N, C-alpha and C positions, 0 to 999 in steps of 0.2 A: 521360639525357634532357636537355632544354634548359631551363635556369632563366631566369626573367625577370630582367634586369639593371636597374641604376639608371636607365638611359635609357628603360625601359619596353619595349624591344625583346624580343619573345619568341624570335625566331630570325632569323639572317642566312641568307637563301636565295640560292642561285645556280642558274643554269640553263645546261645545255650543249645546244646545238642550237636555233636560233631559227626553226624552221620553223612550219608551220601549227598543229600541236597546241600548240606552245610558247606561242602567243598566248593560248590558253585558260588554260594554267597561270599565265602572267604576269598575265592579267586577274583571275584568282581571287586570287592572292597580293596584288594591290593592295587587295583588299576585306577582307583579314584583319587586324584590329587587332594591332599588335605585331610584324608580320612585315616585315622590311626586305629588299627585293630588292637584294642587295649587288652583284651582277654578272650579266652575260649573256655567254655565250661562243658564238661561231660561227666556222667556218672563213672565212666571208666577212666582211671588215671592215665593209662597208656594211650587211649584214644585222644584224650584232651591234650596230653603232652605232644603227641605226634602232630596233631592239627596245628597247635601253636607254633611248633618248630617249622613245619612246612610253610606256613603262611606268615611267619615273622610276627606273630602276636607277642606282646610284651610279657604276658604271663598266662597261666592256666589255672583252673579250679575244678573241683568236683562238687562243690556246694555253690549253687547259683545265688543264694541269699548272701553268702559271704562275699561273692564276687560283686554283687550289686552294691553292697555296703562299702567295700574297699575301693572299688574302681570309680563309682559314681558316673556311669556312662551316660553319654548323650543319647545314644540309640542302642536298643537291644534287638537282636535278631533271634527269634524263637523258631528253631528248626528241629524240634523234638516231635514225637508222635502226636497226633491231634488230641488225644485224650488228656494230654498235659498242658495244652496251649492256654486254656482259660486261666489257670492258677499262675502260670509263669508270666503271662502278659499282664494280669492284674497286679502282681507284685512288682513288675517292672514299671508300670505306670505310677504305682505308689511311690516309687523312688524318683519320680519326675523325669523319666526317660521316655523318648519316643519309642514306639514298638513296631517292628516289621515282623509279621507272623506268617509262617507258611500256611498254605491252604490244607484242609479246611481250618478256618480261624478257630472255630470251636465246634463242639458236638451239637449244640442246640442254638436256635435263633435267640432265645432268651439270654444266653451267655454272650452272644455277639452284641446284643443291645446293652447289656451291662458294661461291656468293655468300651463301647463307643461313648456311653454316658460318662464313664470314669475318665476317658481321654479328654472329652469336652470340658469336664469340670476342672481338670488340671492343665488345660490348654496344651495338650500334647497330641501327637499324631498316632493313630492306629491304622496301619496299612496291611491289608491281606495281599499275599503274593499272587496277583493276576498277571503273571509274566507274559503270557501269550498275547495280551493286548498290545505289547510292545515288541513283538517279533517283527522283523523287517516286512514280511508279507502283509501282516495285519495293518501296519502303519501305512503301507502303500494303498491298501483298500480304503482306509480312512481318508487318505489324501484324494483318492478318486471321488469319494463322496463329497468332501469339502469343496473340491474344485467344480463340482457339478457334472463332471465327466461321466460318472456312473448313473446319474439320475437318482430319483428317490429310491430308497431300499424297499423292495416288495416282500422279500422272504430271505431268511438265512438258514443254512443247514450246517450244523456242527456235529462231526462224527469222529469218534475215536475207535479205532480197531487195534486192540492190544492184547496179546496173549499173556494173561496174568494167572493162568491155571497151574503152572508147574511149581515145583518147590522153590525155584529161583524168583517166583513172583509172590503171590499172596496165599497160595494154597498148600503150604507145608503143614501137615497135621501135627508134626513134632515141634513146630515153633509157630503157633498161631500169631498172625500179624495183628498189632493193636487196632488197625482199621476195621477188623472184622467185628468189633463190638459196636460199631456205628450202625444206625439204620441205613440199609443199603449195602453194608459190608464194604468190600474193597472198592466197589464202584463209587461209593460216597467220597472216596479220596479224590476222584477226578471230576465230580460234579461242579466244583467251583470254576474249573477251566471251561466247561461247557456253558455254565450259566453266565460267567463274566463276558464271554465272547458274544453270547446272544444279547445280553443286556446292552453291550456296547453299540449294537446296531439297531435294536428294536425298542430300547428304552425299558422302563419298569414293566413287569408283567401284569396283565389284567386277569388272565386265566392260564392254567397249566394243567395238563393231564399226562400222567406217566404210566408206562407199562414196565413191570419188572419180571424177569424170567430167569429160570435156572435150567441150563442144558447139561451141565457137567456133573459127574459124580465126585464132587470135591467138598471140602469144608466151607466153601463160599456159600453164603445164603442166596446170592444172585450172581449171575455172570453175563446177563444181557439186560439192556435198558433202552427204552425208546420213549420220547416225549414230544408233545406238541405244545407250543407256547404262543399265546396271543399277547402281543406287546402293545404299548401305546403308539408305536410308529409302524410296526410291521409284525409278521409272524415268524416263528422259528421252529425248526425240528432239531431235536437233540438226540444223540444216541451214543451208546458205548457197547461194544461187542468184544467178548473174549474169544469168540470162535472165528469171526471173519478175519481173513488174512489176505495180504501181508499187513504188518503193522503200519498204521498211518493215522494222521490227525488231520482230517479234512475240514476246511472252512470254505464254504461257498456262499457268496453274497449275490443275490439276484437283484439287479437294478433295472430301471426302466430302459437303459441303453447299453449296459455292460453286465456280463456275468463274470465275476472275479472268483477264481478258485486257487486255493493254496493247500499244500501238504505241509503243515507246520513242523513235522518231524524232519523234513528234508529240504526246507527252504525252496520248495517248488511253487512257483506262482505263475498263473496263466490267466488270460482274459479272452472272452469271446464278446464281440461287439458289433453293433450296426456300423456298416462301412459304406462310403459312397460307391456308386457304380452298380452294375447289374446284380440283382439279388442272388442269382445262382452262383456267383463267384465268391460270395461272402463265406460260405463254409470252407472253400479252398484257402482263402486268405487267412481265416482264423486258424485253420489246421496247420498251415505253414508256420505261423507265428507261435502256435502252441508247441509244435515240434522243436523249434529252436529253443524255446524256454525250458522244455523238459530236458533236452540234451545239456544245456548250460547248467541246469540245477543238478543233474546227475554228476557231472564233472566236478562242480563246486562242492557237492556233498562228499565225494571221495577225497578231494583235496583237503577239506577241513579235517577229515579223520586223520590224515597224515600230519597236518600242521598243528593240530590241537586247538585249544581255545574254548570258547563257550559252547560251540556246536549248536544243538537245538535249544540251548538256554540263552541265546542271544537276547531274547526278550527280557529275561531276568537282569542281565547286565544293563540294558537300556533303562529298565524300570528303576533299578537302584541308582544309576547315575542321575536320573531326573529327580529322584527322591532326595538325594543328598544335596543336589543343587538347589532344590526348593527350600530345604532346611536352612540354607545359608543366605537366601534371598527372599524376595517377596513373591516369587513365582508360586502358582497354584500347585498343589500336590498332584502327581500323575494319577493317583487313585484317591478319590475324596471319601470322607466318612459317609456321605449319602450314598455313594456308589457301593461301598462295602455293605451298607444296610440293605439296599435294594437287591443286590446279588444274593445275599443270604436269605432274603425273603423268598426269592425264586427257588433257591436250593431247598428251603424248607417245604415249599409247595410241591416239589418233585419227589420228596422222600416217600418210601413205601409206608403204608399205614401200619403194616406188621411184617415181621420176618417170615420168609417162606418156610 
């Protein structure tokens, strides 16, 4: 683990790959007391320099091996395209750094297993970014379960509706996205979000069946995905749709006493529950409460757009705060090695057998 030094610095963090998601990692690191952004690395000198200047990193590099050797960081954030994750994470672990890697952690389950084994051998942490586990709404659902208010979980539905078909998404034929080389194509980039949320509520999977479809005339191998998962504690349905609109990320947890629903893109959280009194009045009371929650969420979403901040990445900020706190204490990691392994086993079970 990382011990706090005389300077008060809890950890020296570096980041490899200064693209869009890297901005969220760097913005969060700036807000964590005791964390020093020691360096930023990107193949583009201008991108690396700009990210370092914007987020007050001490220096920048275009060669990650040189950065690891010179800086000797405590924690490495790997935020490059998925096809490069395995090599970068393995080299970082070899330098005795903890590794926080963006999803998908690797292209294959075998590579994840190798990384976890290397991390264990060197007594280091390997954490895959399951940031939606720590979104405010997800944490509230987990609280309802832990308190007994929701009752036992019966079923979970996780659904992403997101238009990824345009050139601004993953379907630009003039600049093929690196994710398109993965089994499942662009949708594979989102599978860890779906799988980690399902795993959180139903436990390790026992069986999983998936359907992959292609509706669009684009370079994407698939643009629709549906799956059913039988877990140790409950069942789950998972889906990704490039055609269904508007964009949303729905999480619905069906309990014995409460149905909890959240749109994780908008911070919208509602519940329907059994209530005392005449049964015919329950839909009215649930509806009134749902209306208030939807109105408040809509206003809050608009306000956050003006105010700035993490936005829909609030879960990433919370996950990283907990991770760095655990590195400096005896607290358990917010995402365990066993959890990473079990989520990736589910992801592997959901992948298409062959490309369409």
